[in-house]
C-alpha positions as CSV (number, residue, x, y, z in Angstrom):
1,M,35.9,-2.4,5.9
2,N,37.7,-0.7,3.1
3,N,35.3,-2.1,0.5
4,A,32.2,-0.7,2.3
5,I,30.2,2.2,1.0
6,Y,29.9,5.0,3.6
7,Y,27.0,7.5,3.9
8,T,26.2,10.4,6.2
9,I,22.8,12.0,6.3
10,I,22.1,15.2,8.3
11,P,18.8,17.0,8.7
12,K,20.6,20.2,7.8
13,D,18.0,22.9,7.3
14,L,14.7,22.0,8.7
15,A,12.9,25.2,7.7
16,A,14.1,24.7,4.1
17,H,13.4,20.9,4.3
18,L,16.9,20.0,3.2
19,Y,18.9,16.9,4.1
20,T,22.7,16.9,3.4
21,V,24.0,13.6,2.3
22,T,27.4,12.3,1.5
23,V,28.5,9.0,0.0
24,T,32.2,7.9,0.1
25,V,33.8,5.2,-2.0
26,N,37.3,4.2,-0.9
27,Q,38.1,2.4,-4.1
28,P,36.2,4.1,-6.9
29,D,36.2,2.8,-10.5
30,E,39.4,3.9,-12.0
31,I,37.8,5.0,-15.3
32,G,35.1,7.0,-13.5
33,Q,32.7,6.0,-10.8
34,C,28.9,6.2,-11.6
35,F,26.2,7.1,-9.1
36,S,22.4,7.0,-9.6
37,L,19.2,7.4,-7.6
38,P,16.3,5.1,-8.0
39,A,13.4,6.3,-10.2
40,W,10.7,4.4,-8.1
41,I,10.3,2.7,-4.8
42,P,9.3,-1.0,-4.5
43,G,5.7,-1.4,-3.5
44,S,4.6,1.8,-5.3
45,Y,4.5,1.0,-9.0
46,M,5.0,4.4,-10.6
47,I,8.1,6.2,-11.9
48,R,8.6,9.1,-9.5
49,E,12.0,10.5,-10.6
50,F,13.4,11.0,-7.1
51,A,16.6,12.6,-8.5
52,K,14.5,15.7,-9.2
53,N,14.8,16.5,-5.5
54,I,18.6,16.7,-5.5
55,V,19.2,20.5,-5.2
56,Q,23.0,20.5,-5.6
57,I,25.7,17.9,-5.9
58,S,29.5,17.9,-6.0
59,A,32.5,15.5,-5.6
60,E,35.9,15.6,-4.1
61,S,38.9,13.4,-3.5
62,D,41.7,14.1,-0.9
63,G,40.3,17.6,-0.5
64,K,40.4,18.4,-4.2
65,K,37.3,18.9,-6.3
66,V,36.5,16.2,-8.8
67,G,34.5,16.7,-11.9
68,L,30.9,15.3,-11.9
69,S,28.9,15.0,-15.1
70,K,25.3,14.0,-15.5
71,L,24.6,11.1,-17.9
72,D,20.8,11.1,-17.7
73,K,18.0,12.2,-15.4
74,H,19.2,10.2,-12.4
75,T,22.8,9.2,-13.1
76,W,26.2,11.0,-12.6
77,I,29.8,10.0,-13.4
78,A,32.8,11.3,-11.5
79,D,36.1,12.0,-13.3
80,E,39.0,9.5,-12.7
81,C,40.6,9.7,-9.3
82,I,42.9,7.5,-7.3
83,G,42.0,8.1,-3.7
84,P,38.7,7.9,-1.8
85,L,35.9,9.7,-3.6
86,T,33.1,11.5,-1.7
87,V,30.0,12.9,-3.4
88,S,28.0,15.5,-1.4
89,Y,24.5,16.6,-2.2
90,E,21.4,18.2,-0.8
91,V,18.0,16.6,-1.0
92,Y,14.7,18.6,-0.8
93,A,12.3,16.7,1.4
94,W,8.8,18.1,1.5
95,D,6.5,15.2,0.5
96,L,4.4,14.1,3.4
97,S,3.8,10.6,2.2
98,V,5.1,7.0,2.8
99,R,7.0,7.0,-0.5
100,T,9.6,9.7,-0.3
101,A,11.1,12.0,2.3
102,H,9.9,14.8,4.6
103,L,11.7,17.2,6.9
104,D,10.6,20.1,9.0
105,Q,10.9,21.4,12.6
106,T,8.5,18.7,13.9
107,H,10.1,15.5,12.5
108,G,12.1,13.9,9.7
109,F,11.4,10.9,7.6
110,F,13.1,9.3,4.6
111,N,13.1,6.2,2.4
112,G,16.6,5.2,1.2
113,T,15.4,5.4,-2.4
114,S,15.0,9.2,-2.0
115,V,18.3,10.0,-0.3
116,F,21.0,7.4,-0.9
117,L,22.8,7.4,-4.3
118,R,23.5,3.9,-5.6
119,V,27.2,3.3,-6.3
120,Q,27.0,1.4,-9.5
121,D,28.7,-2.1,-9.6
122,R,29.1,-1.9,-5.8
123,E,25.6,-2.7,-4.8
124,E,26.6,-5.9,-3.0
125,S,29.1,-4.2,-0.8
126,V,28.4,-3.5,2.9
127,H,26.6,-0.2,3.2
128,I,27.2,1.9,6.4
129,V,25.3,5.1,7.2
130,D,25.8,7.7,9.9
131,I,22.5,9.3,10.8
132,Q,23.2,12.6,12.5
133,K,21.1,14.7,14.8
134,P,20.0,18.1,13.7
135,Q,21.7,21.0,15.5
136,G,20.0,23.1,18.1
137,E,18.5,22.6,21.6
138,D,15.0,22.2,20.2
139,H,16.1,18.8,18.8
140,E,17.9,17.4,21.7
141,K,15.1,14.9,22.5
142,W,14.9,13.6,18.9
143,R,15.3,9.9,18.4
144,V,15.7,7.5,15.5
145,A,13.2,4.7,14.6
146,T,14.3,2.2,12.0
147,A,14.6,-1.6,11.6
148,M,18.1,-1.1,10.2
149,R,20.8,-2.8,12.3
150,Q,22.9,-0.6,14.6
151,L,26.6,-0.6,14.2
152,D,27.6,1.7,17.0
153,A,24.3,3.4,17.7
154,K,22.0,2.6,20.6
155,R,18.5,1.5,20.0
156,Y,16.5,4.5,18.9
157,G,19.6,6.6,18.9
158,F,21.6,8.6,16.3
159,G,24.8,7.0,15.1
160,T,26.0,4.4,12.7
161,Y,23.8,1.8,11.0
162,I,24.7,-1.0,8.7
163,A,23.1,-2.9,5.8
164,S,24.6,-5.9,4.0
165,N,23.9,-4.4,0.5
166,Y,22.2,-1.5,-1.3
167,D,18.9,-3.4,-1.5
168,E,18.8,-3.8,2.2
169,L,19.8,-0.2,2.8
170,I,16.9,1.2,0.9
171,D,14.4,-1.2,2.5
172,H,14.6,0.3,5.9
173,P,12.8,3.7,6.2
174,V,13.8,6.0,9.0
175,E,11.7,8.3,11.3
176,L,13.4,11.1,13.3
177,G,11.7,13.1,16.0
178,T,10.0,13.0,19.4
179,F,7.6,10.2,18.5
180,A,5.5,8.1,20.8
181,L,6.9,4.6,21.2
182,A,5.5,1.3,22.4
183,T,6.8,-2.2,22.1
184,F,5.3,-5.7,22.3
185,K,6.5,-9.2,21.5
186,A,4.8,-11.4,19.0
187,H,5.9,-15.1,19.3
188,G,9.1,-13.8,20.9
189,V,10.0,-11.1,18.4
190,Q,10.1,-7.5,19.4
191,H,7.7,-5.2,17.5
192,D,8.1,-1.4,17.9
193,V,5.1,0.9,17.3
194,V,6.0,4.5,16.5
195,F,3.6,7.4,16.1
196,T,4.6,10.9,15.0
197,G,2.0,13.7,15.4
198,K,-0.4,14.8,18.2
199,V,-3.1,12.4,19.2
200,P,-5.1,13.5,22.3
201,N,-6.2,10.7,24.6
202,F,-4.6,8.0,22.4
203,D,-5.2,4.5,23.7
204,L,-1.8,3.2,22.6
205,P,-2.1,0.1,24.9
206,R,-5.3,-1.0,23.2
207,L,-3.6,-0.6,19.8
208,T,-0.6,-2.6,20.7
209,A,-2.7,-5.4,22.2
210,D,-4.7,-5.6,19.0
211,L,-1.6,-5.5,16.8
212,K,0.0,-8.3,18.9
213,K,-3.0,-10.6,18.1
214,I,-2.8,-9.8,14.4
215,C,0.9,-10.3,14.2
216,E,0.9,-13.5,16.1
217,T,-1.9,-14.8,13.9
218,Q,0.0,-14.1,10.8
219,I,3.3,-15.5,12.1
220,A,1.5,-18.7,13.0
221,F,-0.2,-18.8,9.6
222,F,3.0,-19.0,7.7
223,E,4.9,-21.0,10.3
224,P,2.3,-23.1,12.2
225,K,4.9,-25.4,13.8
226,S,7.8,-23.2,14.7
227,K,5.9,-19.9,14.9
228,R,9.1,-18.2,13.8
229,A,8.9,-14.7,12.3
230,P,11.1,-13.9,9.3
231,V,12.5,-10.9,11.1
232,D,14.5,-10.3,14.3
233,R,12.6,-7.0,15.0
234,Y,9.7,-5.2,13.2
235,V,8.8,-1.5,13.3
236,F,5.4,0.0,12.6
237,M,6.0,3.8,12.0
238,T,3.0,6.0,11.5
239,M,2.6,9.7,10.7
240,V,-0.7,11.0,12.1
241,V,-2.4,13.8,10.2
242,G,-5.8,15.4,10.1
243,D,-6.9,13.5,7.0
244,G,-4.8,10.8,5.4
245,Y,-4.4,7.1,4.7
246,G,-1.7,4.9,3.2
247,G,1.1,2.4,3.8
248,L,4.2,1.0,2.2
249,E,5.7,-2.3,3.1
250,H,9.4,-3.1,3.8
251,R,11.2,-6.3,4.7
252,A,11.2,-5.6,8.5
253,S,9.0,-2.5,8.9
254,T,6.2,-0.5,7.4
255,A,5.6,3.3,6.9
256,L,2.0,4.3,7.5
257,I,0.0,7.5,7.4
258,C,-3.4,7.8,9.1
259,S,-6.1,10.2,10.1
260,R,-6.0,11.2,13.8
261,A,-9.7,10.3,14.1
262,D,-8.9,6.7,13.1
263,L,-6.9,5.9,16.3
264,P,-8.6,4.5,19.4
265,V,-9.5,6.9,22.2
266,K,-9.0,6.0,25.9
267,G,-12.2,4.9,27.5
268,Q,-14.1,4.1,24.3
269,Q,-14.3,0.4,23.9
270,E,-16.4,0.2,20.8
271,M,-14.5,-0.2,17.5
272,S,-15.0,2.7,15.1
273,D,-15.0,2.2,11.4
274,G,-11.9,4.3,11.2
275,Y,-10.0,2.2,13.7
276,R,-11.0,-1.0,12.0
277,T,-9.7,0.5,8.7
278,F,-6.4,1.4,10.4
279,L,-6.0,-2.1,11.8
280,G,-6.7,-3.5,8.3
281,L,-4.0,-1.3,6.9
282,C,-1.5,-2.5,9.5
283,S,-2.5,-6.1,8.8
284,H,-2.1,-5.6,5.1
285,E,1.4,-4.2,5.3
286,Y,2.5,-6.8,7.8
287,F,1.2,-9.6,5.6
288,H,3.5,-8.2,2.9
289,T,6.5,-9.2,5.1
290,W,5.9,-12.6,3.6
291,N,3.9,-11.9,0.4
292,V,6.0,-9.6,-1.9
293,K,8.9,-8.9,0.3
294,R,10.0,-12.5,0.3
295,I,7.6,-14.4,-1.9
296,K,8.1,-12.2,-5.1
297,P,7.2,-12.2,-8.7
298,A,10.1,-13.2,-11.0
299,A,10.0,-9.7,-12.5
300,F,11.1,-8.2,-9.2
301,V,14.2,-10.4,-8.7
302,P,16.3,-8.3,-8.7
303,Y,14.5,-5.0,-8.8
304,D,15.6,-2.7,-11.6
305,L,15.0,0.7,-10.0
306,A,15.8,2.7,-13.1
307,T,12.8,1.7,-15.0
308,E,9.4,-0.1,-14.9
309,N,9.3,-3.7,-13.8
310,Y,6.3,-5.4,-15.4
311,T,4.5,-8.4,-13.9
312,P,0.9,-9.7,-14.4
313,L,0.9,-11.1,-10.8
314,L,0.0,-8.1,-8.6
315,W,-3.5,-9.6,-8.2
316,L,-1.7,-12.3,-6.1
317,F,0.8,-10.1,-4.3
318,E,-1.5,-7.1,-3.6
319,G,-4.9,-8.7,-4.2
320,F,-4.4,-11.8,-2.0
321,T,-2.7,-9.5,0.6
322,S,-5.9,-7.4,0.6
323,Y,-8.0,-10.6,1.0
324,Y,-5.9,-11.8,4.0
325,D,-5.6,-8.5,5.7
326,D,-9.2,-8.4,6.8
327,L,-9.4,-12.2,7.2
328,M,-6.5,-12.0,9.7
329,L,-8.6,-9.5,11.7
330,V,-11.4,-11.9,12.2
331,R,-9.1,-15.0,12.7
332,S,-7.2,-13.1,15.4
333,G,-10.4,-12.2,17.2
334,V,-9.9,-8.4,16.8
335,I,-13.3,-8.2,14.9
336,D,-16.2,-10.6,14.8
337,E,-17.7,-12.6,12.0
338,S,-20.5,-10.0,11.3
339,A,-17.9,-7.1,11.0
340,Y,-15.8,-9.2,8.6
341,L,-18.8,-9.9,6.3
342,K,-19.5,-6.2,6.2
343,L,-15.9,-5.6,5.1
344,V,-16.3,-8.2,2.4
345,A,-19.6,-6.7,1.2
346,K,-17.9,-3.3,1.1
347,T,-15.3,-4.6,-1.2
348,V,-17.9,-6.4,-3.4
349,N,-19.8,-3.1,-3.8
350,S,-16.6,-1.2,-4.7
351,V,-15.8,-3.7,-7.5
352,L,-19.3,-3.9,-8.9
353,R,-19.6,-0.1,-9.0
354,G,-17.2,0.3,-11.9
355,S,-17.8,-0.9,-15.5
356,G,-14.0,-1.1,-16.0
357,R,-14.1,-4.6,-14.5
358,H,-15.7,-5.8,-17.8
359,K,-12.9,-4.2,-19.9
360,Q,-9.7,-5.1,-18.0
361,S,-8.7,-8.3,-16.2
362,V,-6.8,-8.2,-12.9
363,A,-3.8,-9.7,-14.8
364,E,-3.9,-6.8,-17.2
365,S,-4.4,-4.4,-14.4
366,S,-1.3,-5.7,-12.7
367,F,0.8,-5.3,-15.8
368,D,-0.6,-1.8,-16.5
369,A,-0.1,-0.6,-12.9
370,W,2.7,1.7,-14.0
371,S,0.6,3.5,-16.7
372,K,-3.0,3.1,-15.5
373,Y,-3.6,2.2,-11.9
374,Y,-1.1,4.6,-10.4
375,R,-2.1,7.3,-12.9
376,Q,-5.8,7.3,-12.6
377,D,-8.0,10.0,-14.2
378,E,-11.7,10.8,-13.9
379,S,-12.6,7.9,-16.3
380,A,-10.8,5.2,-14.3
381,T,-13.9,3.6,-12.8
382,N,-15.2,3.1,-16.4
383,S,-11.9,1.8,-17.9
384,I,-9.9,-0.1,-15.3
385,V,-10.3,-2.6,-12.5
386,S,-8.3,-2.6,-9.2
387,Y,-6.0,-5.6,-8.7
388,Y,-6.3,-4.8,-5.0
389,T,-10.1,-5.0,-4.6
390,K,-11.0,-7.4,-7.4
391,G,-7.8,-9.3,-6.6
392,S,-9.0,-9.7,-3.1
393,L,-12.3,-11.1,-4.3
394,V,-10.4,-13.5,-6.6
395,G,-8.6,-14.7,-3.5
396,L,-12.0,-15.1,-1.7
397,A,-13.5,-16.9,-4.7
398,L,-10.6,-19.3,-5.0
399,D,-10.5,-20.0,-1.3
400,L,-14.3,-20.8,-1.2
401,T,-14.0,-22.9,-4.3
402,I,-11.0,-25.0,-3.0
403,R,-12.6,-25.4,0.5
404,A,-16.0,-26.5,-1.0
405,E,-14.7,-28.9,-3.7
406,T,-12.2,-30.6,-1.3
407,K,-14.8,-30.7,1.5
408,G,-12.5,-28.6,3.7
409,K,-9.4,-30.7,3.2
410,K,-7.6,-27.9,1.3
411,S,-7.8,-24.1,1.0
412,L,-6.0,-21.0,-0.3
413,D,-4.1,-21.1,2.9
414,D,-2.3,-24.3,1.6
415,V,-1.4,-22.5,-1.6
416,M,0.1,-19.5,0.3
417,L,2.1,-21.9,2.6
418,A,3.5,-23.7,-0.5
419,L,4.5,-20.3,-2.0
420,W,6.2,-19.4,1.2
421,Q,8.0,-22.7,1.6
422,Q,9.2,-22.9,-2.1
423,Y,9.9,-19.2,-2.8
424,G,9.9,-17.1,0.3
425,R,11.3,-18.8,3.4
426,D,14.9,-18.8,2.3
427,F,14.8,-15.8,0.0
428,Y,17.3,-13.7,2.0
429,Q,19.4,-16.7,3.3
430,G,23.0,-17.3,2.4
431,G,23.9,-13.7,1.5
432,S,22.0,-13.6,-1.8
433,E,18.5,-13.3,-3.0
434,G,16.4,-16.3,-4.0
435,R,14.2,-16.4,-7.1
436,G,10.7,-15.2,-7.8
437,V,7.7,-17.1,-9.0
438,T,6.4,-17.0,-12.6
439,E,2.8,-16.9,-13.8
440,N,2.9,-20.5,-15.1
441,E,4.4,-21.7,-11.8
442,V,1.5,-20.1,-9.9
443,D,-1.0,-21.9,-12.1
444,D,0.8,-25.2,-11.6
445,L,1.0,-24.7,-7.8
446,F,-2.7,-24.2,-7.5
447,D,-3.3,-27.6,-9.1
448,S,-0.5,-29.5,-7.4
449,V,-1.4,-28.2,-3.9
450,T,-5.2,-28.6,-4.1
451,G,-5.5,-31.6,-6.3
452,L,-8.0,-29.7,-8.4
453,K,-7.9,-28.5,-12.1
454,L,-8.1,-24.7,-11.6
455,K,-6.6,-23.3,-14.8
456,R,-10.0,-22.7,-16.5
457,V,-11.1,-20.9,-13.4
458,L,-8.0,-18.8,-13.3
459,D,-8.4,-18.0,-17.0
460,R,-11.9,-16.7,-16.3
461,W,-11.3,-14.8,-13.0
462,V,-7.7,-13.7,-13.4
463,R,-7.1,-13.4,-17.1
464,G,-10.7,-12.8,-18.1
465,T,-13.3,-10.2,-17.1
466,D,-16.1,-12.5,-15.8
467,D,-17.9,-11.3,-12.6
468,L,-17.1,-13.7,-9.7
469,P,-20.1,-16.0,-8.8
470,L,-19.8,-15.1,-5.1
471,S,-23.5,-15.7,-4.3
472,K,-23.2,-19.3,-5.5
473,L,-19.8,-19.8,-3.9
474,L,-20.9,-18.5,-0.5
475,T,-24.0,-20.7,-0.3
476,P,-22.1,-23.9,1.0
477,F,-20.8,-21.7,3.8
478,G,-24.2,-20.7,5.0
479,I,-23.8,-17.0,3.9
480,A,-26.7,-15.3,2.2
481,F,-25.8,-12.8,-0.6
482,A,-28.3,-10.1,-1.4
483,D,-28.0,-7.0,-3.7
484,E,-30.6,-4.5,-2.6
485,R,-29.8,-1.7,-5.1
486,K,-33.4,-1.6,-6.2
487,N,-34.3,-0.1,-2.8
488,G,-31.7,2.6,-3.2
489,K,-32.3,6.3,-3.0
490,P,-32.8,8.5,-6.1
491,G,-29.6,9.2,-8.0
492,L,-28.1,10.3,-11.3
493,G,-25.2,7.9,-11.8
494,W,-22.4,10.1,-10.7
495,R,-20.0,10.8,-7.8
496,T,-19.8,14.3,-6.6
497,V,-17.4,16.0,-4.1
498,R,-17.4,19.2,-2.2
499,D,-15.0,21.8,-3.7
500,G,-15.1,24.7,-1.3
501,N,-18.9,25.5,-1.3
502,D,-19.4,24.1,-4.8
503,C,-20.7,20.7,-5.8
504,K,-18.2,19.2,-8.3
505,V,-18.7,16.1,-10.4
506,A,-15.8,13.8,-9.8
507,N,-16.9,10.7,-11.8
508,V,-19.7,10.0,-14.3
509,Y,-20.6,6.3,-14.4
510,E,-21.0,4.8,-17.8
511,S,-24.6,4.4,-19.1
512,G,-26.0,6.2,-16.0
513,T,-28.4,9.2,-16.2
514,A,-25.7,11.8,-15.8
515,H,-23.7,10.2,-18.7
516,K,-26.8,10.2,-20.9
517,A,-27.6,13.8,-20.0
518,G,-24.1,14.9,-21.1
519,V,-22.6,15.7,-17.7
520,S,-18.8,15.4,-17.5
521,A,-16.3,14.9,-14.7
522,G,-15.1,18.3,-13.6
523,D,-18.4,20.0,-14.2
524,V,-19.7,22.2,-11.3
525,L,-23.3,21.6,-10.5
526,V,-24.9,25.0,-9.6
527,A,-28.7,24.3,-9.8
528,I,-31.4,21.8,-10.3
529,D,-34.6,23.2,-11.8
530,G,-33.4,26.7,-11.0
531,L,-32.7,25.9,-7.3
532,R,-29.1,26.4,-6.1
533,V,-27.0,23.4,-5.3
534,T,-24.0,23.6,-3.0
535,G,-21.3,21.3,-1.7
536,T,-23.6,20.2,1.1
537,N,-27.2,20.1,0.0
538,L,-27.3,17.9,-3.1
539,D,-28.9,14.9,-1.3
540,G,-31.6,17.1,0.2
541,V,-32.4,18.6,-3.2
542,L,-32.6,15.3,-5.0
543,G,-34.6,13.8,-2.1
544,R,-37.6,15.9,-3.2
545,Y,-37.8,14.1,-6.5
546,R,-39.3,10.7,-7.4
547,V,-37.8,8.1,-9.7
548,G,-38.7,9.1,-13.3
549,D,-39.0,12.8,-12.7
550,A,-37.5,15.0,-15.4
551,I,-35.2,17.7,-14.1
552,A,-33.0,20.5,-15.5
553,L,-29.4,20.5,-14.5
554,H,-27.4,23.7,-14.6
555,V,-23.6,23.2,-14.7
556,F,-20.6,25.2,-15.3
557,R,-18.0,23.6,-17.6
558,R,-14.9,25.7,-17.2
559,D,-16.6,29.2,-17.4
560,E,-19.5,28.3,-19.6
561,L,-23.0,27.6,-18.3
562,L,-24.7,24.5,-19.7
563,N,-28.4,23.6,-19.3
564,L,-28.9,19.8,-19.5
565,K,-31.9,17.5,-19.2
566,A,-32.1,14.3,-17.1
567,K,-34.4,11.9,-15.5
568,V,-34.1,10.8,-11.9
569,Q,-33.3,7.1,-11.5
570,V,-32.9,4.7,-8.7
571,S,-29.3,4.8,-7.7
572,D,-27.6,2.0,-9.5
573,A,-24.8,1.8,-6.9
574,P,-24.5,-1.9,-5.7
575,N,-25.8,-2.5,-2.3
576,V,-24.6,-6.0,-1.4
577,T,-25.2,-7.4,2.0
578,L,-23.8,-10.7,3.4
579,T,-25.5,-12.5,6.3
580,A,-24.3,-15.6,8.1
581,E,-27.0,-18.2,8.8
582,A,-27.1,-20.6,11.7
583,K,-27.9,-23.7,9.7
584,P,-27.2,-26.2,8.3
585,T,-24.5,-27.7,10.5
586,A,-22.2,-28.6,7.6
587,A,-22.2,-25.0,6.3
588,V,-21.4,-23.7,9.8
589,R,-18.5,-26.2,10.1
590,L,-17.1,-25.0,6.7
591,R,-17.5,-21.4,7.7
592,D,-15.8,-21.9,11.1
593,A,-12.8,-23.6,9.4
594,W,-12.5,-20.6,7.1
595,L,-13.0,-17.8,9.6
596,K,-11.5,-19.2,12.8
């Protein structure tokens, strides 16, 4: 394959966290071959400048040095040369996240966007990568976990892997190390479950059994007749840490990070909140296999990895995925109806907490993800809305609306299936990418699939800032909606965090008591009425006051002490609860069709 692009990647210096990478082009551009590294990774909408981690770089041809000039922050051009051109470089990898690359004596992990230079104008060539084992006896038992196809490597082994183009190459993250491994089949397709990190008494069989149910439910959701998954093999790879949470989707795998306490323990049959949250994360990233990795917004086809790719549709691709992730838990039987309604109520409370929902629509939030959502500051709750959380409630509201108005004949499920059939199912077929969906096409699809006129609703809920009438929408399903915030405990309209032994103000909610008193995010609360406040005793101190009591707040702002006056109020944090009722029969029937 003379036209192929060849890479090697070696975990070279584990203590220094350095990968050595080479890329060879057998037929470089005669007037100078350009190379570049992506500035962002799909699924995480923020410019991250991965090229900043390239420590040193050089080029050679036929054993002779070739000049290499930098054109911009992530692009290089090699001087003219006739023979094969090889660029060698070192990548610093010390970001323990799902987005970039990490390397130390315990394991290695990388996304292709962090380590593989793109050979410009050769993106559609076959890309071949040799993943080499680190030297030393301590690493003899290391293995490789990736969904990338093997060329001459054994499953889980070091060796040569192949991708049909650059986009596929960077869409297969790689984990290296002595990870725990389990496998299961979901509708005939192998799924690998990989865990890196120490987890005492880890009930891995329970986890794989639960994941199997979730995966099979999602496969059958998109392909109810054939139950055919869109992948030949899927890999869940998880880094286990003391405290962490996150995930990033890929076309046939996902990279996850979770807290050790969130994983199930042998002998404990009850489902903890942490384990339920982790299953929801797995469900979310797996749903992306269809929704965003194959059904895509038009702005992402193809990705331009050198700059921002703006779309107003993340409320659909992230928000609807957030709606279905928990819904798939209850439909698969992993959680029950009561647990699901608690998860929905938690999302409702999260959205109602911030006044930013009245200032920014989820369409605007989607478009501004690059500058606002992924760059949040202490005022974010008062200025922006999450296209994840409110987007999921938009999905819920639309689903309930469609089901109720069509008397159960249609639902949001039908819209998702139409999106899959028209834009996603054949996206990677025939050796080239399909096309993405536009905002206008989404609007039209809702109407054509459901037979309803939903544009006005979409204008209010998606492109407007109206609160969603969830109480009204849930009534036909026999679900009682109650907000019991008036029964809340005393509060001051802020969110505080422990900072060492200090009590630090993280957020001040607009129009709350703390806001009116002049408290600012970043202030350190040191005393109330002359009594010391620490990082652990604030609730106890406030608990001695009644609503309406006047108090003196003593806070440090930087190194200056401020004395502020405030009145204790009932906490205005939303306290929504959702309760399923046994009657009437028609409501139960609608609810069962939705949740089962």
